[in-house]
C-alpha positions in Angstrom: 39.5 13.7 -57.0 35.8 14.5 -56.7 34.9 18.0 -57.7 31.6 19.9 -57.5 31.2 22.8 -60.0 28.8 25.5 -59.0 27.9 28.1 -61.8 24.6 29.5 -63.0 25.8 29.2 -66.6 25.4 25.6 -67.9 27.9 26.2 -70.7 30.6 27.2 -68.2 29.9 24.2 -66.0 29.9 21.9 -69.0 33.2 23.3 -70.3 35.0 23.1 -66.9 33.7 19.6 -66.3 34.9 18.5 -69.7 38.4 19.9 -69.1 38.6 18.3 -65.6 37.4 14.9 -66.9 39.9 15.0 -69.7 42.6 15.7 -67.1 41.7 12.5 -65.3 39.6 13.8 -62.4 37.5 11.0 -61.1 34.1 12.6 -60.5 32.8 15.9 -61.6 29.3 17.0 -60.7 27.5 20.2 -61.5 25.1 22.5 -59.7 23.4 25.6 -61.1 22.3 27.2 -57.9 23.1 27.5 -54.2 20.3 25.1 -53.3 21.6 22.5 -55.7 25.1 22.9 -54.4 24.0 22.5 -50.8 22.1 19.4 -51.6 25.0 17.9 -53.6 27.4 18.8 -50.8 25.2 17.1 -48.2 24.7 14.0 -50.3 28.3 13.3 -51.4 31.8 13.8 -50.0 33.8 16.2 -52.2 37.5 16.9 -52.4 36.9 20.4 -53.9 33.9 22.8 -54.6 34.5 25.4 -57.3 32.0 28.3 -57.0 31.2 31.2 -59.3 31.7 34.4 -57.3 28.7 36.0 -58.9 26.2 33.2 -59.0 23.5 34.8 -61.1 20.9 36.4 -58.8 22.6 34.7 -55.9 25.9 35.4 -54.2 28.6 32.8 -54.6 30.4 34.2 -51.5 27.3 33.6 -49.3 27.3 30.0 -50.6 31.0 29.7 -49.8 30.4 30.9 -46.3 27.5 28.6 -45.8 29.5 25.6 -47.1 32.4 26.6 -44.8 30.1 26.7 -41.8 28.6 23.2 -42.7 31.8 21.6 -43.9 34.7 23.4 -42.3 37.4 21.2 -43.9 35.9 21.2 -47.4 38.3 23.0 -49.8 36.6 25.8 -51.8 37.7 27.7 -54.9 36.0 30.9 -55.9 36.0 31.7 -59.7 35.5 35.2 -61.1 35.5 36.6 -64.5 37.0 39.8 -63.0 40.6 40.4 -62.4 41.9 39.6 -58.9 42.0 43.4 -58.1 38.4 43.9 -59.2 37.2 40.8 -57.5 38.8 41.8 -54.2 37.2 45.2 -54.5 33.8 43.8 -55.3 33.6 40.8 -53.0 35.2 41.0 -49.6 38.4 40.7 -47.6 37.4 37.1 -46.8 37.7 36.0 -50.4 40.9 38.0 -50.8 42.5 36.1 -47.9 41.9 32.9 -49.9 43.6 34.2 -53.0 
């Protein structure tokens, strides 16, 4: 499985990538911003994109919507450090429908 990790914290990306690789995932790539993620998504076919909901100064939800419009069949996973209830309250109904 080819996974693209999108998080503005390099330590988080690195840790998640290490766990996924240890679990036998074929290819794991990292992006630290929406721009990097869009470039990676365009350059390579992915089985899953994992996106930080609060992507630093950017909005992970906006990135998810953009990816969904460009690649409608691409599976997306939104990560948040908040509880599901907090995340639903802070993000949007769109994300909550995915949970």
